[in-house]
PADO-532418 format. One record per residue (C-alpha): residue number from 1; residue in one letter; x, y, z. Coordinates in steps of 0.25 Angstrom, whole numbers, plus 2048, in hexadecimal, padded with zeros to 3 digits. Layout:
REM PADO-532418
+-----+--------+-----+-----+-----+
! num ! residu !   x !   y !   z !
+-----+--------+-----+-----+-----+
! NUM !      A !   X !   Y !   Z !
...
+-----+--------+-----+-----+-----+
END
This chain:
REM PADO-532418
+-----+--------+-----+-----+-----+
! num ! residu !   x !   y !   z !
+-----+--------+-----+-----+-----+
!   1 !      M ! 797 ! 7DA ! 7E4 !
!   2 !      L ! 799 ! 7E9 ! 7E2 !
!   3 !      L ! 797 ! 7F1 ! 7D6 !
!   4 !      I ! 79C ! 7FF ! 7D4 !
!   5 !      R ! 794 ! 806 ! 7CA !
!   6 !      N ! 798 ! 813 ! 7C1 !
!   7 !      G ! 7A6 ! 815 ! 7C8 !
!   8 !      I ! 7B2 ! 81D ! 7C3 !
!   9 !      L ! 7BC ! 811 ! 7C4 !
!  10 !      H ! 7CB ! 815 ! 7C6 !
!  11 !      T ! 7D0 ! 807 ! 7C3 !
!  12 !      M ! 7DF ! 80A ! 7C4 !
!  13 !      E ! 7E0 ! 800 ! 7B8 !
!  14 !      K ! 7E2 ! 803 ! 7A9 !
!  15 !      D ! 7D4 ! 808 ! 7A7 !
!  16 !      G ! 7D6 ! 813 ! 7B1 !
!  17 !      V ! 7C9 ! 81A ! 7B5 !
!  18 !      I ! 7BC ! 815 ! 7B0 !
!  19 !      C ! 7AD ! 816 ! 7B3 !
!  20 !      A ! 7A8 ! 808 ! 7B6 !
!  21 !      D ! 7A1 ! 7FF ! 7BF !
!  22 !      L ! 7A9 ! 7F5 ! 7C8 !
!  23 !      L ! 7A4 ! 7E8 ! 7CD !
!  24 !      A ! 7AA ! 7E1 ! 7D9 !
!  25 !      D ! 7A7 ! 7D3 ! 7DE !
!  26 !      N ! 7AE ! 7C9 ! 7E8 !
!  27 !      G ! 7B9 ! 7D4 ! 7EB !
!  28 !      R ! 7BD ! 7D7 ! 7DD !
!  29 !      I ! 7BA ! 7E0 ! 7D1 !
!  30 !      I ! 7B3 ! 7D7 ! 7C7 !
!  31 !      K ! 7AE ! 7E1 ! 7BD !
!  32 !      I ! 7B1 ! 7F0 ! 7B8 !
!  33 !      S ! 7A8 ! 7F4 ! 7AD !
!  34 !      Q ! 7A1 ! 800 ! 7A8 !
!  35 !      K ! 793 ! 7FA ! 7AC !
!  36 !      I ! 792 ! 7EE ! 7B6 !
!  37 !      D ! 784 ! 7E8 ! 7B8 !
!  38 !      A ! 782 ! 7E6 ! 7C6 !
!  39 !      P ! 782 ! 7D8 ! 7CB !
!  40 !      L ! 777 ! 7D3 ! 7D4 !
!  41 !      Q ! 77A ! 7D6 ! 7E2 !
!  42 !      A ! 786 ! 7E0 ! 7DF !
!  43 !      Q ! 787 ! 7EC ! 7E8 !
!  44 !      I ! 787 ! 7F8 ! 7DF !
!  45 !      I ! 78F ! 805 ! 7E1 !
!  46 !      E ! 78B ! 810 ! 7D8 !
!  47 !      A ! 798 ! 818 ! 7D7 !
!  48 !      D ! 791 ! 823 ! 7CF !
!  49 !      S ! 79F ! 827 ! 7C8 !
!  50 !      M ! 7A7 ! 826 ! 7D5 !
!  51 !      H ! 7B5 ! 822 ! 7D5 !
!  52 !      I ! 7BA ! 814 ! 7D7 !
!  53 !      Y ! 7C9 ! 812 ! 7DB !
!  54 !      P ! 7D0 ! 805 ! 7DF !
!  55 !      G ! 7D2 ! 803 ! 7EE !
!  56 !      F ! 7DD ! 80C ! 7F2 !
!  57 !      I ! 7EA ! 805 ! 7F8 !
!  58 !      D ! 7F4 ! 80A ! 802 !
!  59 !      A ! 800 ! 802 ! 7FE !
!  60 !      H ! 807 ! 805 ! 80C !
!  61 !      S ! 801 ! 807 ! 819 !
!  62 !      H ! 800 ! 802 ! 828 !
!  63 !      I ! 7F1 ! 802 ! 829 !
!  64 !      G ! 7EC ! 7F8 ! 834 !
!  65 !      I ! 7FA ! 7F7 ! 839 !
!  66 !      S ! 7FC ! 805 ! 83E !
!  67 !      E ! 7EE ! 807 ! 843 !
!  68 !      E ! 7E6 ! 814 ! 844 !
!  69 !      K ! 7E1 ! 817 ! 852 !
!  70 !      S ! 7E8 ! 80C ! 859 !
!  71 !      G ! 7F5 ! 812 ! 85D !
!  72 !      R ! 801 ! 809 ! 860 !
!  73 !      Q ! 7F8 ! 7FD ! 863 !
!  74 !      G ! 7F4 ! 7FE ! 854 !
!  75 !      D ! 802 ! 800 ! 84E !
!  76 !      D ! 808 ! 7F3 ! 849 !
!  77 !      C ! 80F ! 7FA ! 83E !
!  78 !      N ! 81E ! 7F7 ! 842 !
!  79 !      E ! 824 ! 7EB ! 849 !
!  80 !      G ! 82F ! 7F4 ! 851 !
!  81 !      T ! 837 ! 7E8 ! 858 !
!  82 !      N ! 83E ! 7E3 ! 84B !
!  83 !      P ! 842 ! 7EB ! 83E !
!  84 !      V ! 840 ! 7DF ! 835 !
!  85 !      T ! 832 ! 7D9 ! 836 !
!  86 !      P ! 82F ! 7D3 ! 828 !
!  87 !      C ! 825 ! 7C9 ! 82E !
!  88 !      M ! 81B ! 7D3 ! 834 !
!  89 !      R ! 80E ! 7D2 ! 82C !
!  90 !      A ! 805 ! 7DE ! 82A !
!  91 !      I ! 7F9 ! 7D5 ! 82B !
!  92 !      D ! 7FC ! 7D2 ! 839 !
!  93 !      A ! 7FB ! 7E1 ! 83D !
!  94 !      I ! 7F1 ! 7E7 ! 834 !
!  95 !      N ! 7E4 ! 7EA ! 83C !
!  96 !      P ! 7D8 ! 7EC ! 832 !
!  97 !      M ! 7D0 ! 7F3 ! 83D !
!  98 !      D ! 7DA ! 7FF ! 83C !
!  99 !      S ! 7D1 ! 80B ! 838 !
! 100 !      A ! 7DA ! 80F ! 82D !
! 101 !      F ! 7D4 ! 803 ! 825 !
! 102 !      H ! 7C6 ! 80B ! 825 !
! 103 !      N ! 7CE ! 817 ! 821 !
! 104 !      A ! 7D4 ! 810 ! 815 !
! 105 !      L ! 7C6 ! 80B ! 810 !
! 106 !      A ! 7C1 ! 819 ! 811 !
! 107 !      A ! 7CC ! 81E ! 808 !
! 108 !      G ! 7CA ! 813 ! 7FD !
! 109 !      I ! 7D6 ! 80B ! 802 !
! 110 !      T ! 7D3 ! 7FC ! 800 !
! 111 !      G ! 7E1 ! 7F7 ! 802 !
! 112 !      V ! 7EE ! 7F9 ! 80A !
! 113 !      M ! 7FC ! 7F4 ! 80C !
! 114 !      S ! 7FE ! 7F4 ! 81B !
! 115 !      G ! 80A ! 7EF ! 823 !
! 116 !      P ! 815 ! 7F2 ! 82C !
! 117 !      G ! 81C ! 800 ! 82E !
! 118 !      S ! 82A ! 804 ! 82B !
! 119 !      A ! 831 ! 803 ! 839 !
! 120 !      N ! 838 ! 7F7 ! 834 !
! 121 !      P ! 841 ! 7F4 ! 829 !
! 122 !      I ! 839 ! 7E8 ! 826 !
! 123 !      G ! 82B ! 7E9 ! 82C !
! 124 !      G ! 822 ! 7DE ! 827 !
! 125 !      Q ! 818 ! 7DA ! 81D !
! 126 !      F ! 80D ! 7E4 ! 817 !
! 127 !      A ! 7FF ! 7DF ! 813 !
! 128 !      F ! 7F6 ! 7E4 ! 809 !
! 129 !      V ! 7E8 ! 7E5 ! 80F !
! 130 !      K ! 7DA ! 7EA ! 80B !
! 131 !      T ! 7D4 ! 7F4 ! 814 !
! 132 !      V ! 7C7 ! 7EE ! 818 !
! 133 !      G ! 7C6 ! 7E2 ! 822 !
! 134 !      R ! 7C7 ! 7DE ! 830 !
! 135 !      K ! 7D1 ! 7D2 ! 82E !
! 136 !      I ! 7DE ! 7D5 ! 828 !
! 137 !      D ! 7DF ! 7C7 ! 822 !
! 138 !      D ! 7D3 ! 7CB ! 819 !
! 139 !      M ! 7D8 ! 7D8 ! 815 !
! 140 !      V ! 7E6 ! 7D4 ! 810 !
! 141 !      L ! 7E8 ! 7D4 ! 801 !
! 142 !      L ! 7F7 ! 7D1 ! 802 !
! 143 !      A ! 800 ! 7CD ! 80E !
! 144 !      P ! 80B ! 7CE ! 80F !
! 145 !      A ! 80B ! 7D9 ! 804 !
! 146 !      A ! 819 ! 7DF ! 807 !
! 147 !      I ! 825 ! 7DF ! 811 !
! 148 !      K ! 827 ! 7ED ! 818 !
! 149 !      I ! 835 ! 7F2 ! 818 !
! 150 !      A ! 839 ! 800 ! 81D !
! 151 !      F ! 844 ! 80A ! 81B !
! 152 !      G ! 848 ! 817 ! 821 !
! 153 !      E ! 845 ! 81F ! 82D !
! 154 !      N ! 83A ! 815 ! 833 !
! 155 !      P ! 843 ! 809 ! 836 !
! 156 !      K ! 84E ! 812 ! 83A !
! 157 !      T ! 846 ! 819 ! 845 !
! 158 !      N ! 83F ! 80D ! 84A !
! 159 !      Y ! 84B ! 805 ! 84C !
! 160 !      G ! 857 ! 80D ! 84B !
! 161 !      I ! 852 ! 817 ! 856 !
! 162 !      N ! 853 ! 80B ! 860 !
! 163 !      G ! 861 ! 807 ! 85C !
! 164 !      N ! 85C ! 7FB ! 854 !
! 165 !      I ! 85E ! 7F8 ! 845 !
! 166 !      P ! 85B ! 7FE ! 83C !
! 167 !      S ! 860 ! 80C ! 83F !
! 168 !      T ! 864 ! 810 ! 831 !
! 169 !      R ! 85F ! 80E ! 823 !
! 170 !      M ! 86B ! 805 ! 820 !
! 171 !      A ! 866 ! 7FC ! 82B !
! 172 !      I ! 858 ! 7FC ! 826 !
! 173 !      A ! 85C ! 7F7 ! 818 !
! 174 !      S ! 865 ! 7ED ! 81F !
! 175 !      L ! 85B ! 7E7 ! 827 !
! 176 !      I ! 851 ! 7E6 ! 81A !
! 177 !      R ! 85C ! 7E0 ! 812 !
! 178 !      E ! 861 ! 7D6 ! 81C !
! 179 !      E ! 853 ! 7D1 ! 81D !
! 180 !      M ! 850 ! 7D0 ! 80E !
! 181 !      F ! 85E ! 7C9 ! 80D !
! 182 !      L ! 859 ! 7BF ! 818 !
! 183 !      A ! 84C ! 7BD ! 811 !
! 184 !      R ! 852 ! 7BA ! 803 !
! 185 !      Q ! 85B ! 7B0 ! 809 !
! 186 !      Y ! 850 ! 7A9 ! 810 !
! 187 !      F ! 848 ! 7A8 ! 803 !
! 188 !      N ! 854 ! 7A3 ! 7FB !
! 189 !      E ! 856 ! 797 ! 805 !
! 190 !      Q ! 84D ! 78B ! 806 !
! 191 !      N ! 846 ! 784 ! 812 !
! 192 !      Q ! 845 ! 790 ! 81C !
! 193 !      T ! 83A ! 795 ! 824 !
! 194 !      D ! 83B ! 7A3 ! 82B !
! 195 !      F ! 82F ! 7AB ! 82E !
! 196 !      S ! 837 ! 7B8 ! 82E !
! 197 !      M ! 83B ! 7B5 ! 820 !
! 198 !      E ! 82E ! 7AF ! 81A !
! 199 !      C ! 828 ! 7BD ! 81A !
! 200 !      Y ! 831 ! 7C1 ! 80E !
! 201 !      H ! 82D ! 7B6 ! 805 !
! 202 !      E ! 823 ! 7BE ! 7FD !
! 203 !      L ! 82D ! 7CA ! 7FD !
! 204 !      F ! 838 ! 7C2 ! 7F6 !
! 205 !      E ! 82E ! 7BC ! 7EC !
! 206 !      K ! 82A ! 7CB ! 7E9 !
! 207 !      K ! 81C ! 7C8 ! 7EC !
! 208 !      I ! 81C ! 7D4 ! 7F6 !
! 209 !      P ! 826 ! 7E0 ! 7F7 !
! 210 !      L ! 82E ! 7E7 ! 802 !
! 211 !      K ! 826 ! 7F3 ! 806 !
! 212 !      A ! 831 ! 7FD ! 809 !
! 213 !      H ! 82F ! 809 ! 812 !
! 214 !      V ! 837 ! 813 ! 80B !
! 215 !      H ! 837 ! 823 ! 80C !
! 216 !      R ! 844 ! 828 ! 808 !
! 217 !      A ! 84B ! 826 ! 7FA !
! 218 !      D ! 857 ! 81F ! 800 !
! 219 !      D ! 84D ! 815 ! 808 !
! 220 !      I ! 846 ! 813 ! 7FB !
! 221 !      F ! 852 ! 80F ! 7F4 !
! 222 !      T ! 857 ! 806 ! 7FF !
! 223 !      A ! 84A ! 7FE ! 7FE !
! 224 !      I ! 84B ! 7FD ! 7EF !
! 225 !      R ! 859 ! 7F8 ! 7F1 !
! 226 !      I ! 856 ! 7ED ! 7FA !
! 227 !      A ! 84A ! 7E9 ! 7F3 !
! 228 !      K ! 852 ! 7E8 ! 7E6 !
! 229 !      E ! 85D ! 7E0 ! 7EE !
! 230 !      F ! 854 ! 7D5 ! 7F2 !
! 231 !      D ! 84B ! 7D6 ! 7E5 !
! 232 !      L ! 83F ! 7D9 ! 7ED !
! 233 !      D ! 832 ! 7E2 ! 7EA !
! 234 !      L ! 831 ! 7EF ! 7F1 !
! 235 !      T ! 827 ! 7FA ! 7F3 !
! 236 !      L ! 82C ! 808 ! 7F7 !
! 237 !      D ! 822 ! 80D ! 802 !
! 238 !      H ! 821 ! 81C ! 805 !
! 239 !      C ! 82C ! 81F ! 7FB !
! 240 !      T ! 82C ! 82D ! 801 !
! 241 !      E ! 839 ! 832 ! 7F9 !
! 242 !      G ! 834 ! 82A ! 7EC !
! 243 !      H ! 832 ! 836 ! 7E4 !
! 244 !      L ! 841 ! 83A ! 7E6 !
! 245 !      I ! 846 ! 82C ! 7E0 !
! 246 !      A ! 839 ! 829 ! 7D7 !
! 247 !      D ! 841 ! 824 ! 7CB !
! 248 !      E ! 84A ! 81A ! 7D3 !
! 249 !      I ! 83D ! 814 ! 7DA !
! 250 !      A ! 837 ! 812 ! 7CC !
! 251 !      K ! 844 ! 80B ! 7C8 !
! 252 !      S ! 843 ! 802 ! 7D4 !
! 253 !      G ! 835 ! 7FD ! 7CF !
! 254 !      F ! 830 ! 7FD ! 7DD !
! 255 !      P ! 823 ! 804 ! 7E1 !
! 256 !      A ! 820 ! 80F ! 7EA !
! 257 !      I ! 816 ! 811 ! 7F5 !
! 258 !      V ! 816 ! 820 ! 7F8 !
! 259 !      G ! 812 ! 827 ! 805 !
! 260 !      P ! 80D ! 82B ! 80F !
! 261 !      S ! 80F ! 838 ! 808 !
! 262 !      L ! 803 ! 83E ! 811 !
! 263 !      A ! 80B ! 83B ! 81E !
! 264 !      S ! 814 ! 846 ! 824 !
! 265 !      R ! 823 ! 846 ! 822 !
! 266 !      S ! 826 ! 840 ! 82F !
! 267 !      K ! 834 ! 83A ! 82C !
! 268 !      N ! 840 ! 83F ! 825 !
! 269 !      E ! 83F ! 834 ! 81A !
! 270 !      V ! 831 ! 839 ! 816 !
! 271 !      N ! 836 ! 848 ! 814 !
! 272 !      N ! 834 ! 847 ! 805 !
! 273 !      S ! 826 ! 841 ! 806 !
! 274 !      D ! 81D ! 846 ! 7FC !
! 275 !      F ! 810 ! 843 ! 7F4 !
! 276 !      K ! 818 ! 845 ! 7E7 !
! 277 !      T ! 820 ! 838 ! 7E9 !
! 278 !      A ! 815 ! 82E ! 7E4 !
! 279 !      G ! 813 ! 836 ! 7D7 !
! 280 !      I ! 822 ! 837 ! 7D4 !
! 281 !      L ! 824 ! 828 ! 7D6 !
! 282 !      D ! 818 ! 825 ! 7CE !
! 283 !      K ! 81D ! 82D ! 7C2 !
! 284 !      A ! 82B ! 827 ! 7C3 !
! 285 !      G ! 824 ! 819 ! 7C1 !
! 286 !      V ! 823 ! 814 ! 7CF !
! 287 !      L ! 817 ! 80C ! 7D3 !
! 288 !      V ! 811 ! 815 ! 7DE !
! 289 !      A ! 807 ! 813 ! 7E9 !
! 290 !      L ! 803 ! 81C ! 7F5 !
! 291 !      T ! 803 ! 819 ! 804 !
! 292 !      T ! 7FD ! 820 ! 810 !
! 293 !      D ! 806 ! 818 ! 819 !
! 294 !      H ! 7FA ! 817 ! 822 !
! 295 !      P ! 7FA ! 81B ! 82E !
! 296 !      V ! 806 ! 825 ! 82A !
! 297 !      S ! 7FB ! 82C ! 821 !
! 298 !      R ! 7ED ! 826 ! 823 !
! 299 !      I ! 7E9 ! 81C ! 818 !
! 300 !      Q ! 7DC ! 823 ! 814 !
! 301 !      Y ! 7E5 ! 82E ! 80E !
! 302 !      L ! 7EA ! 825 ! 803 !
! 303 !      P ! 7E1 ! 82C ! 7F8 !
! 304 !      L ! 7E6 ! 839 ! 7FE !
! 305 !      C ! 7F4 ! 835 ! 7FC !
! 306 !      A ! 7F1 ! 831 ! 7EE !
! 307 !      A ! 7EB ! 83E ! 7EB !
! 308 !      L ! 7F7 ! 846 ! 7F1 !
! 309 !      A ! 800 ! 83D ! 7E8 !
! 310 !      A ! 7F8 ! 840 ! 7DC !
! 311 !      K ! 7F8 ! 84F ! 7DF !
! 312 !      E ! 807 ! 84F ! 7E1 !
! 313 !      G ! 80A ! 849 ! 7D3 !
! 314 !      M ! 805 ! 83A ! 7D3 !
! 315 !      G ! 7F8 ! 83D ! 7CC !
! 316 !      S ! 7EB ! 838 ! 7D0 !
! 317 !      D ! 7EC ! 82B ! 7C7 !
! 318 !      A ! 7FA ! 827 ! 7CC !
! 319 !      A ! 7F5 ! 82A ! 7DB !
! 320 !      L ! 7E9 ! 821 ! 7DA !
! 321 !      R ! 7F1 ! 816 ! 7D4 !
! 322 !      A ! 7FB ! 818 ! 7E0 !
! 323 !      I ! 7EF ! 814 ! 7EA !
! 324 !      T ! 7E9 ! 809 ! 7E1 !
! 325 !      I ! 7EF ! 801 ! 7D6 !
! 326 !      N ! 7FE ! 805 ! 7D9 !
! 327 !      A ! 7FC ! 802 ! 7E7 !
! 328 !      A ! 7F6 ! 7F4 ! 7E4 !
! 329 !      R ! 802 ! 7F1 ! 7DB !
! 330 !      I ! 80C ! 7F5 ! 7E5 !
! 331 !      C ! 805 ! 7EC ! 7EF !
! 332 !      R ! 804 ! 7E1 ! 7E5 !
! 333 !      L ! 7F5 ! 7E0 ! 7E5 !
! 334 !      D ! 7F2 ! 7E7 ! 7D8 !
! 335 !      E ! 7EB ! 7DA ! 7D3 !
! 336 !      R ! 7E1 ! 7DC ! 7DE !
! 337 !      I ! 7E0 ! 7EB ! 7E1 !
! 338 !      G ! 7E3 ! 7F9 ! 7DC !
! 339 !      S ! 7DA ! 7FA ! 7D0 !
! 340 !      L ! 7CC ! 7F8 ! 7CC !
! 341 !      K ! 7CD ! 7EB ! 7C3 !
! 342 !      V ! 7C5 ! 7DF ! 7C1 !
! 343 !      G ! 7CA ! 7D4 ! 7CA !
! 344 !      K ! 7D0 ! 7DD ! 7D4 !
! 345 !      D ! 7CB ! 7DF ! 7E2 !
! 346 !      A ! 7BF ! 7E8 ! 7E3 !
! 347 !      D ! 7C6 ! 7F3 ! 7EC !
! 348 !      F ! 7C2 ! 801 ! 7E8 !
! 349 !      S ! 7BD ! 80E ! 7ED !
! 350 !      I ! 7B2 ! 817 ! 7E8 !
! 351 !      W ! 7B4 ! 826 ! 7E8 !
! 352 !      K ! 7AD ! 833 ! 7E5 !
! 353 !      G ! 7B8 ! 83B ! 7DF !
! 354 !      S ! 7C6 ! 837 ! 7DF !
! 355 !      P ! 7CE ! 832 ! 7EB !
! 356 !      L ! 7D9 ! 83C ! 7E8 !
! 357 !      E ! 7D0 ! 848 ! 7EA !
! 358 !      I ! 7CC ! 84D ! 7F8 !
! 359 !      E ! 7BE ! 84D ! 7F3 !
! 360 !      G ! 7BE ! 83E ! 7EF !
! 361 !      K ! 7B5 ! 836 ! 7F8 !
! 362 !      L ! 7B6 ! 827 ! 7FA !
! 363 !      V ! 7A8 ! 820 ! 7F9 !
! 364 !      M ! 7AB ! 812 ! 7FB !
! 365 !      T ! 7B7 ! 808 ! 7FC !
! 366 !      V ! 7B5 ! 7FA ! 7F7 !
! 367 !      I ! 7BE ! 7EE ! 7FB !
! 368 !      N ! 7BD ! 7E0 ! 7F5 !
! 369 !      G ! 7B0 ! 7E5 ! 7EF !
! 370 !      N ! 7AA ! 7E9 ! 7FC !
! 371 !      I ! 7A6 ! 7F7 ! 800 !
! 372 !      V ! 7AF ! 7F9 ! 80D !
! 373 !      Y ! 7AD ! 808 ! 80E !
! 374 !      H ! 7A2 ! 811 ! 80A !
! 375 !      A ! 7A3 ! 820 ! 80D !
+-----+--------+-----+-----+-----+
END
């Protein structure tokens, strides 16, 4: 049992920012009140008017799959032998011993979406995991959490350069469309068993979305077109040129996971990358989260990305939502995480100052009611 006394709680709920105590037990928040009497044997943290935030969430990363410090031996991000690999599961590649998990804890990040890269038009299944643990099965909150698809330069250069399909944007879309057609046909028929198709079951039931790697505006529209054609849910990941077509994205109803805006403009399709994108999409009515795309930019810079998005027009409140409750909603886990609310997981961080300010200092990170990092 953990009691946080006298904290400034940024709840990300309707009550906004409140001065209160917070009590956690058995991994959940069980009480938030102006004054909570300490139960027997409770561990007490005197917050002394420090700021308490819900655990931050990176809604798109490759943490544990593209390992730091391990070179090619630790890179399991892309299966380069086949452009269509939907059955690949992130949980079979995420290494909890990746040092990036410690960096995440030291930045107040308690949950991440991690999965395959963008070399393949269909790359495999993402998983949502908490950032503490040694056994991936114990860290998973949702798996599968999405099926990765990718458009644009990455599939073209990884396969087309070798004379294989796809070498054009048309071929990328065609491969994805053909696979969705076969999957839909499979589920419309009875008494079949096909391992390569069973992985689409939750997708066609709309329990999980397609997770689309899209930078350019035309690729964004292609992803939307295919999702609408097959009546599937979709997240627009990266969404680099989203600010150029914000109203159209809002009309689609699909959310955007914007970033990595901190990274270099290393490809033609990211020439329009800018921290203003998230704010423009948010103001247009799009549900927006932020991503570091770790290791493209390092995961511990997620609060910095939020700060820069806030500076470039998003505003502090919206930027904080983009790495807490908005990210939880996009990842379909907002009943468990993303805000400080009774009944939700006791995942939060304690700060001196604001995480959006360079002087802000993380004091402590808590996951499932346990202190997992202390500065």
